[in-house]
BAVEX-237712 format. One line per field, with one value per atom (N, C-alpha, C, O): residue number from 1; residue in three letters; atom name; y, z, x. Coordinates in Angstrom, 2 decimals, always signed. Layout:
! BAVEX-237712
nr	c(NUM,...)
rest	c(ala,...)
atom	c(CA,...)
c2	c(Y,...)
c3	c(Z,...)
c1	c(X,...)
END
This chain:
! BAVEX-237712
nr	c(1,1,1,1,2,2,2,2,3,3,3,3,4,4,4,4,5,5,5,5,6,6,6,6,7,7,7,7,8,8,8,8,9,9,9,9,10,10,10,10,11,11,11,11,12,12,12,12,13,13,13,13,14,14,14,14,15,15,15,15,16,16,16,16,17,17,17,17,18,18,18,18,19,19,19,19,20,20,20,20,21,21,21,21,22,22,22,22,23,23,23,23,24,24,24,24,25,25,25,25,26,26,26,26,27,27,27,27,28,28,28,28,29,29,29,29,30,30,30,30,31,31,31,31,32,32,32,32,33,33,33,33,34,34,34,34,35,35,35,35,36,36,36,36,37,37,37,37,38,38,38,38,39,39,39,39,40,40,40,40,41,41,41,41,42,42,42,42,43,43,43,43,44,44,44,44,45,45,45,45,46,46,46,46,47,47,47,47,48,48,48,48,49,49,49,49,50,50,50,50,51,51,51,51,52,52,52,52,53,53,53,53,54,54,54,54,55,55,55,55,56,56,56,56,57,57,57,57,58,58,58,58,59,59,59,59,60,60,60,60,61,61,61,61,62,62,62,62,63,63,63,63,64,64,64,64,65,65,65,65,66,66,66,66,67,67,67,67,68,68,68,68,69,69,69,69,70,70,70,70,71,71,71,71,72,72,72,72,73,73,73,73,74,74,74,74,75,75,75,75,76,76,76,76,77,77,77,77,78,78,78,78,79,79,79,79,80,80,80,80)
rest	c(met,met,met,met,ser,ser,ser,ser,gly,gly,gly,gly,leu,leu,leu,leu,leu,leu,leu,leu,asp,asp,asp,asp,arg,arg,arg,arg,leu,leu,leu,leu,leu,leu,leu,leu,pro,pro,pro,pro,arg,arg,arg,arg,thr,thr,thr,thr,ala,ala,ala,ala,ala,ala,ala,ala,leu,leu,leu,leu,val,val,val,val,ala,ala,ala,ala,val,val,val,val,trp,trp,trp,trp,leu,leu,leu,leu,met,met,met,met,ala,ala,ala,ala,leu,leu,leu,leu,ala,ala,ala,ala,val,val,val,val,asp,asp,asp,asp,arg,arg,arg,arg,glu,glu,glu,glu,gly,gly,gly,gly,asp,asp,asp,asp,his,his,his,his,trp,trp,trp,trp,trp,trp,trp,trp,leu,leu,leu,leu,ile,ile,ile,ile,ala,ala,ala,ala,cys,cys,cys,cys,phe,phe,phe,phe,leu,leu,leu,leu,gly,gly,gly,gly,ile,ile,ile,ile,val,val,val,val,met,met,met,met,val,val,val,val,leu,leu,leu,leu,glu,glu,glu,glu,phe,phe,phe,phe,met,met,met,met,ala,ala,ala,ala,phe,phe,phe,phe,lys,lys,lys,lys,his,his,his,his,gly,gly,gly,gly,val,val,val,val,ala,ala,ala,ala,thr,thr,thr,thr,gly,gly,gly,gly,ile,ile,ile,ile,ser,ser,ser,ser,ile,ile,ile,ile,tyr,tyr,tyr,tyr,lys,lys,lys,lys,ser,ser,ser,ser,ala,ala,ala,ala,thr,thr,thr,thr,pro,pro,pro,pro,lys,lys,lys,lys,gln,gln,gln,gln,arg,arg,arg,arg,ala,ala,ala,ala,asp,asp,asp,asp,leu,leu,leu,leu,asp,asp,asp,asp,lys,lys,lys,lys,ile,ile,ile,ile,leu,leu,leu,leu,glu,glu,glu,glu,gly,gly,gly,gly,glu,glu,glu,glu,lys,lys,lys,lys)
atom	c(N,CA,C,O,N,CA,C,O,N,CA,C,O,N,CA,C,O,N,CA,C,O,N,CA,C,O,N,CA,C,O,N,CA,C,O,N,CA,C,O,N,CA,C,O,N,CA,C,O,N,CA,C,O,N,CA,C,O,N,CA,C,O,N,CA,C,O,N,CA,C,O,N,CA,C,O,N,CA,C,O,N,CA,C,O,N,CA,C,O,N,CA,C,O,N,CA,C,O,N,CA,C,O,N,CA,C,O,N,CA,C,O,N,CA,C,O,N,CA,C,O,N,CA,C,O,N,CA,C,O,N,CA,C,O,N,CA,C,O,N,CA,C,O,N,CA,C,O,N,CA,C,O,N,CA,C,O,N,CA,C,O,N,CA,C,O,N,CA,C,O,N,CA,C,O,N,CA,C,O,N,CA,C,O,N,CA,C,O,N,CA,C,O,N,CA,C,O,N,CA,C,O,N,CA,C,O,N,CA,C,O,N,CA,C,O,N,CA,C,O,N,CA,C,O,N,CA,C,O,N,CA,C,O,N,CA,C,O,N,CA,C,O,N,CA,C,O,N,CA,C,O,N,CA,C,O,N,CA,C,O,N,CA,C,O,N,CA,C,O,N,CA,C,O,N,CA,C,O,N,CA,C,O,N,CA,C,O,N,CA,C,O,N,CA,C,O,N,CA,C,O,N,CA,C,O,N,CA,C,O,N,CA,C,O,N,CA,C,O,N,CA,C,O,N,CA,C,O,N,CA,C,O,N,CA,C,O,N,CA,C,O,N,CA,C,O,N,CA,C,O,N,CA,C,O,N,CA,C,O)
c2	c(+115.22,+115.87,+116.48,+116.40,+117.23,+118.30,+117.17,+116.02,+117.82,+116.83,+116.80,+116.04,+117.91,+118.20,+116.80,+116.06,+116.45,+115.72,+114.16,+113.07,+114.99,+112.41,+111.90,+110.68,+113.17,+112.54,+112.32,+111.25,+113.18,+113.23,+111.62,+110.78,+111.96,+110.42,+108.81,+107.78,+109.00,+108.04,+107.26,+106.15,+108.91,+109.30,+109.32,+109.69,+109.08,+109.94,+108.54,+108.40,+107.43,+106.00,+105.34,+104.58,+105.71,+105.09,+105.50,+104.56,+106.49,+107.00,+106.12,+104.98,+106.35,+105.42,+104.34,+104.17,+103.66,+101.49,+101.96,+101.25,+103.13,+103.03,+102.32,+101.13,+103.51,+104.11,+102.69,+102.17,+102.37,+100.92,+99.65,+99.47,+99.22,+98.53,+98.87,+97.81,+100.18,+100.59,+100.21,+99.63,+100.91,+100.44,+98.90,+98.44,+98.34,+96.28,+95.95,+95.68,+96.09,+95.64,+96.47,+95.90,+97.89,+98.83,+97.80,+98.47,+96.39,+96.32,+96.49,+96.69,+96.47,+96.39,+98.26,+98.77,+98.76,+100.39,+100.94,+102.13,+100.55,+100.65,+101.10,+101.73,+100.43,+100.95,+102.21,+101.94,+103.27,+104.40,+104.86,+105.71,+104.98,+105.32,+103.94,+103.79,+103.52,+102.38,+103.41,+103.92,+104.16,+104.30,+105.85,+106.16,+106.32,+107.84,+107.29,+107.45,+106.31,+106.58,+105.50,+105.32,+104.94,+104.77,+106.10,+106.42,+106.98,+107.93,+109.08,+109.95,+109.30,+109.89,+109.47,+110.31,+107.78,+107.93,+107.94,+108.21,+107.44,+107.74,+109.56,+110.22,+109.63,+111.31,+112.13,+113.04,+111.32,+112.00,+111.02,+111.83,+109.91,+109.46,+110.69,+111.10,+111.02,+111.87,+113.18,+113.74,+113.65,+114.65,+114.41,+115.22,+113.44,+113.18,+112.65,+112.58,+112.37,+111.69,+112.99,+113.18,+113.84,+115.18,+116.20,+117.00,+116.08,+116.89,+115.72,+115.79,+115.20,+114.04,+114.45,+114.83,+114.64,+114.39,+115.57,+115.28,+117.35,+118.50,+118.77,+119.82,+117.70,+117.75,+116.97,+117.55,+116.19,+115.10,+115.75,+115.60,+117.15,+118.34,+118.80,+118.41,+119.46,+120.86,+120.23,+120.74,+118.89,+117.91,+117.79,+117.93,+117.54,+117.35,+118.49,+118.78,+119.15,+121.09,+121.43,+122.11,+121.21,+121.89,+121.06,+121.33,+119.98,+119.25,+118.64,+117.72,+119.90,+119.98,+121.40,+122.25,+120.75,+121.58,+122.97,+122.98,+124.36,+125.43,+124.92,+125.36,+124.10,+123.21,+122.81,+123.03,+122.04,+121.47,+122.34,+122.39,+122.93,+124.17,+124.73,+124.52,+125.45,+126.17,+125.62,+126.46,+124.19,+123.45,+123.08,+123.78,+122.65,+122.36,+124.07,+124.10,+125.27,+126.33,+126.63,+127.34,+126.23,+125.83,+125.58,+126.34,+124.10,+123.13,+124.11,+124.81,+124.22,+124.72,+125.99,+126.17,+126.59,+127.92,+127.58,+128.00,+126.49,+125.86,+126.27,+126.12,+126.87,+126.73,+125.15,+124.45,+124.92,+124.31,+124.46,+123.90)
c3	c(+89.45,+88.77,+89.75,+90.93,+89.38,+90.13,+90.57,+90.15,+91.44,+92.14,+91.48,+91.67,+90.68,+89.19,+88.94,+89.21,+88.23,+87.18,+88.44,+88.43,+89.33,+90.34,+90.13,+90.05,+89.98,+90.28,+88.88,+88.63,+87.94,+86.81,+85.89,+85.78,+85.34,+85.07,+85.41,+84.79,+86.65,+86.80,+86.64,+86.46,+86.87,+86.71,+85.03,+84.70,+84.45,+83.10,+82.29,+81.70,+82.87,+82.44,+82.86,+82.14,+84.41,+84.17,+83.86,+83.96,+83.42,+82.71,+81.39,+81.26,+80.89,+79.79,+79.18,+78.41,+80.64,+80.77,+80.91,+80.17,+81.72,+81.51,+80.13,+79.83,+79.34,+77.96,+76.81,+75.97,+77.12,+76.43,+76.65,+75.91,+77.83,+78.61,+78.09,+77.71,+77.80,+77.17,+76.19,+75.97,+75.68,+74.11,+73.66,+72.73,+74.41,+74.23,+74.24,+73.27,+75.57,+75.61,+74.70,+74.68,+73.68,+72.96,+71.16,+70.14,+71.09,+69.47,+68.66,+67.49,+68.99,+68.08,+67.99,+67.07,+68.70,+68.85,+69.31,+69.50,+69.34,+70.44,+71.65,+72.19,+72.11,+73.73,+73.85,+74.84,+73.51,+73.63,+74.90,+75.12,+75.90,+76.81,+78.12,+79.33,+77.51,+78.49,+78.42,+79.52,+77.79,+77.47,+78.42,+79.29,+78.10,+79.37,+80.08,+80.31,+80.95,+82.46,+82.66,+83.84,+81.91,+82.55,+83.06,+84.22,+81.59,+81.98,+82.98,+83.28,+83.48,+84.24,+85.80,+86.67,+86.10,+86.93,+87.71,+88.89,+86.40,+86.76,+87.21,+87.72,+86.71,+87.15,+88.41,+89.13,+88.30,+89.93,+90.78,+91.42,+91.11,+91.59,+92.07,+93.18,+90.77,+91.03,+91.52,+91.92,+91.43,+92.40,+93.94,+94.78,+94.27,+95.56,+95.78,+97.01,+95.62,+95.64,+96.65,+97.82,+95.23,+95.57,+96.62,+97.18,+96.73,+97.84,+99.54,+100.54,+99.26,+101.06,+100.52,+101.62,+99.58,+99.47,+100.25,+101.45,+99.95,+100.16,+101.69,+102.26,+102.40,+104.02,+104.50,+105.27,+104.28,+104.90,+105.57,+106.70,+103.98,+104.33,+105.53,+106.62,+105.46,+106.09,+107.44,+108.23,+107.84,+109.36,+109.68,+110.86,+108.84,+109.52,+109.59,+110.70,+108.94,+109.35,+110.31,+111.00,+110.85,+112.02,+113.72,+114.83,+112.82,+114.20,+114.83,+115.56,+113.97,+114.08,+115.33,+115.59,+115.81,+116.26,+115.66,+114.44,+116.48,+115.58,+114.83,+113.73,+115.48,+115.15,+113.87,+112.97,+114.05,+113.09,+111.24,+110.14,+112.03,+110.90,+110.41,+109.20,+110.82,+110.37,+109.59,+109.04,+109.61,+109.44,+107.71,+106.73,+107.64,+107.08,+106.04,+104.83,+106.96,+105.95,+105.15,+104.15,+105.54,+104.59,+104.14,+104.12,+103.39,+102.43,+101.61,+100.90,+101.63,+101.00,+99.34,+98.13,+100.99,+100.44,+99.46,+98.30,+100.11,+99.26,+99.39,+98.66,+100.72,+101.46,+102.04,+102.27,+102.18,+102.90,+104.33,+105.34)
c1	c(+112.40,+110.91,+110.09,+110.44,+108.81,+108.58,+107.41,+107.26,+106.72,+105.99,+104.39,+103.44,+104.57,+103.33,+103.23,+102.29,+104.65,+104.87,+104.54,+103.97,+105.33,+105.32,+104.15,+103.96,+102.84,+101.45,+101.05,+100.51,+101.24,+101.28,+100.92,+100.02,+102.40,+102.82,+102.41,+102.70,+101.61,+101.32,+99.61,+99.12,+99.10,+97.73,+97.31,+96.18,+97.89,+98.47,+97.49,+96.42,+99.07,+99.05,+97.91,+97.26,+97.55,+96.13,+95.32,+94.53,+94.65,+93.38,+94.04,+93.61,+94.56,+95.74,+94.40,+93.46,+95.57,+94.84,+93.46,+92.78,+92.50,+91.21,+90.92,+90.97,+90.57,+90.75,+91.24,+90.51,+92.59,+92.81,+90.87,+89.90,+91.18,+90.09,+88.79,+88.31,+87.63,+87.58,+86.61,+85.55,+87.67,+88.07,+87.98,+87.31,+88.69,+88.83,+86.95,+86.25,+86.57,+85.64,+84.79,+83.70,+84.72,+84.14,+84.37,+84.54,+84.33,+85.11,+84.18,+84.52,+82.70,+81.40,+81.10,+80.45,+81.49,+81.81,+79.81,+79.60,+79.35,+77.87,+77.64,+76.73,+79.14,+78.95,+79.80,+80.47,+80.14,+80.61,+79.96,+80.83,+79.16,+78.63,+79.65,+79.56,+80.15,+81.17,+81.99,+81.81,+82.89,+83.77,+83.86,+84.68,+83.18,+82.19,+82.46,+83.66,+81.83,+81.31,+82.67,+82.93,+83.34,+85.01,+85.64,+85.86,+85.94,+86.72,+85.94,+86.76,+84.82,+83.99,+84.20,+84.43,+84.07,+84.74,+85.85,+86.04,+86.87,+88.15,+88.68,+89.59,+87.61,+87.88,+87.28,+87.68,+86.09,+85.64,+86.57,+87.24,+86.94,+87.97,+89.20,+89.52,+89.68,+90.57,+90.69,+91.71,+89.36,+89.10,+88.72,+89.13,+88.04,+87.81,+89.76,+89.64,+90.88,+91.98,+92.46,+92.77,+92.31,+92.60,+92.24,+92.99,+91.36,+90.72,+90.48,+89.76,+91.06,+91.02,+92.61,+93.04,+93.78,+95.19,+94.96,+95.00,+94.63,+94.66,+93.88,+94.15,+92.83,+92.33,+93.50,+94.26,+93.66,+95.38,+96.29,+96.76,+96.61,+98.17,+97.51,+97.93,+96.69,+95.81,+95.99,+96.79,+95.16,+95.49,+96.79,+97.12,+97.61,+98.81,+99.24,+99.67,+99.28,+100.21,+99.73,+100.50,+98.44,+97.80,+98.65,+99.12,+98.36,+98.84,+100.28,+100.62,+101.00,+102.73,+102.29,+101.44,+103.80,+104.55,+104.96,+105.11,+105.20,+105.51,+106.98,+107.32,+107.65,+109.02,+109.19,+110.00,+108.03,+107.55,+107.20,+107.76,+105.76,+105.73,+106.79,+106.82,+107.82,+107.99,+109.49,+110.21,+109.85,+110.83,+109.29,+109.52,+108.73,+107.42,+107.81,+108.01,+107.82,+107.32,+108.93,+108.98,+109.72,+111.49,+110.71,+109.74,+110.71,+110.36,+109.82,+110.55,+108.67,+107.51,+108.19,+108.13,+108.88,+109.56,+110.47,+110.43,+111.62,+112.06,+113.68,+114.66,+113.42,+115.28,+115.07,+114.08,+117.15,+116.55,+117.36,+116.94)
END
């Protein structure tokens, strides 16, 4: 699987779980705002997690030795 699908499938499953929890609470139909709030919070958390991951990756790359950077560059370019 690609890196995108490795992250996408579990996160999609988590979003579906949150959606189903919100639907379970919203049996009467008068708490539609609860579903929107759950999804909004999850989307904000996903955005924050993505930004944290990017920042951590940059920090790791910056602190790597030149040999480690060359190895990382090879991995990123798809070479072995």
